[in-house]
N, C-alpha and C positions, 0 to 999 in steps of 0.2 A: 536567885536575883529575880525579883518579880517585879512587875510596874503597876499601876492606876493611870488610865489615860482615858480624855473622852474621846471620842467620836471624829472632833476636830483635827486630834491631834495625829489620827491613822487615817485618814481619809486620801492624804495623798499617796500612794503607793510607794513611792519611795523614800516617803519623810520618815517612817519609823524606825528603818534599821540606822539612817542618818542622825538620827536622835540618839540613840544607844549609845553610837561610837563616840557623842560629846561633841558631833560634828556642827549640829545646830541645836537652839535652845528651844526647849518645850514651850506650844503655844498654851497649853494648860494642862491640867494632872498632876501627880504627884509619881515620882519616882523613887524608889528603895533600894538600896544596893547594898546586901548581906543585912536585911533588916534597921539601915539606915538611912534619912533621908540623903539624896544624892541632892544637895541644895541647888549646883548648875553643871552647866555642863562640862566644865574643868573636870569633875570627878569622872564623868563616863570617859572624856578624852585618855584617863592614864591607864585604862583597861581595854576601850574599843579599838580596831581597824575597822574602817569602809572597805570593804574586799573591792580591789580594782582602782585602787586609788595609793600612791604612798604617805607615808607618814609626815614627810618634811618637805615645804614649797619653799624653794628661792626664786619666787616668780621674775624678781628684780635681777639675777644672775643666769634668768634660763633655766632654775630648775637641776636638782640636783639627781645625776642618774640613779638608780636601780643598787647598782655596788657601794655607793656611796651613804644612802642611807640606809643599807644593811649595814655597813661597815659602822657608819656613826651609832647604831640601834647595838653593835657589837660590842661596840667601847662599854657604854654605859650598863649592859645587863651580862656579856661575859658569859653568855650560856650555852649558845651554840659557835661552829667554826663558819667561815664564809662557803667552806666547801662542803660542810653536812648539808646547809641550805641548799644550795645549789645541785647537789646530789639528789636529796628528799624531792624538792619540785622541778625538778628536771629543768633548771634553768639553762638555755644558751649562753655559753661564754660571749659570744656577738653580741646578745642584747644585754649583759651587765652593764656596757657600759653607755647606754641611752638612757633617755627620761621615760618614764612608765608609761606616757602617753603613746609612745613611740614603738611599744613591741608586741603589738598586735594583741591576740586571746594569750599571750603568755603573760599577759600585767595580772589576770588573775593567782597566777601560781606566786610570780614575784611580787606580788602587793602582798598574798601570806607570810611570805618569807620575810618580805620588811617588818612586817606585824611582830612577827615573831622574833625576829631581832631586836625588835623596840620592847620585848616584855609583856606584849599584848597579851591579852586572855580571852575576848571576847570578839568574835570576826563576824561580822553583817554584810551579805551580800544585796545587793541593790535586787530589785522584783526583777525576776525573773518568769518568764512565761514557758511554755511547756519546750517550744522551739530551744529557746535558747539552755535551758536543762540538758536536752538531747544532743545539741551540739557542743557544749562544756563537758558531758559528763564522766568521761575520764577525768580531767583536770579536777571538778568537782569533787569526786571520789578518792582520788589519791589527797588530795587536801583536806577534806575532813577526816578522812583515817589519820593522818599524821597531826592535826590539831585533836583531837581525840586522845590519841596516844601522848598530848603534852597536856593534858588535862584543859582545855580551852573549850570555849563553848561557839558553836556557830548558828549563825539563823541567817535561813534561806527564804526569805519570804513568797510565796506564789499564790496563784490561785486554783493551782492543782496537785495538791497533796500526793497524790498516786506518783506522780511524774518523779517523786523524792522517795518512794517507798525502799526500797536498795539500798537509800544511802543513809538516811535520817533515822535514827532510836526511836524519835515518835514525833507528833507534828500537834501544833496547837491552832484551833482555826479562832481568828479573831472577828469579830461581828460588830459592825456597827450598830450604834443603838435603835437605828428603825430597821434593821436587818436582823435583830433577834426572834427567833423561833419563841412562839408562847407554849 
């Protein structure tokens, strides 16, 4: 997968990963998915999961729990079992029946479990500074390994790529037009 985006599309640090998960519309630029023009954000939404959030929202009814979101995805994909995802991502049973917003730092793992249950293959973290990466290192390392084993793509935007050296297979530097070196 590759993208062509203007500097405006990546100016906001957190916007880029959200865009790649189909959550927001591009302000400008062109995005291709498997060499086919991805005409709108709904195409990306089929593949993308924004890590830290769930896939399904029922704001009117108070939202779905982590368990409900995982089970709904598993009914559609039938790829894993709830027990497999709970074990892989070390999800505590007491938090499965809470909304993702109410499970503290376990939400990172829960979010990825929900995404996998729904058949997502592109997982984008929000912008993480070095302190967050160090704080979440064990969760990120475990999650990235599982996602890699499942053939998924993981994107972790950060200003300090060296913080991910032992986690990432490779990094890509993104420069705004005015920051490009001559």
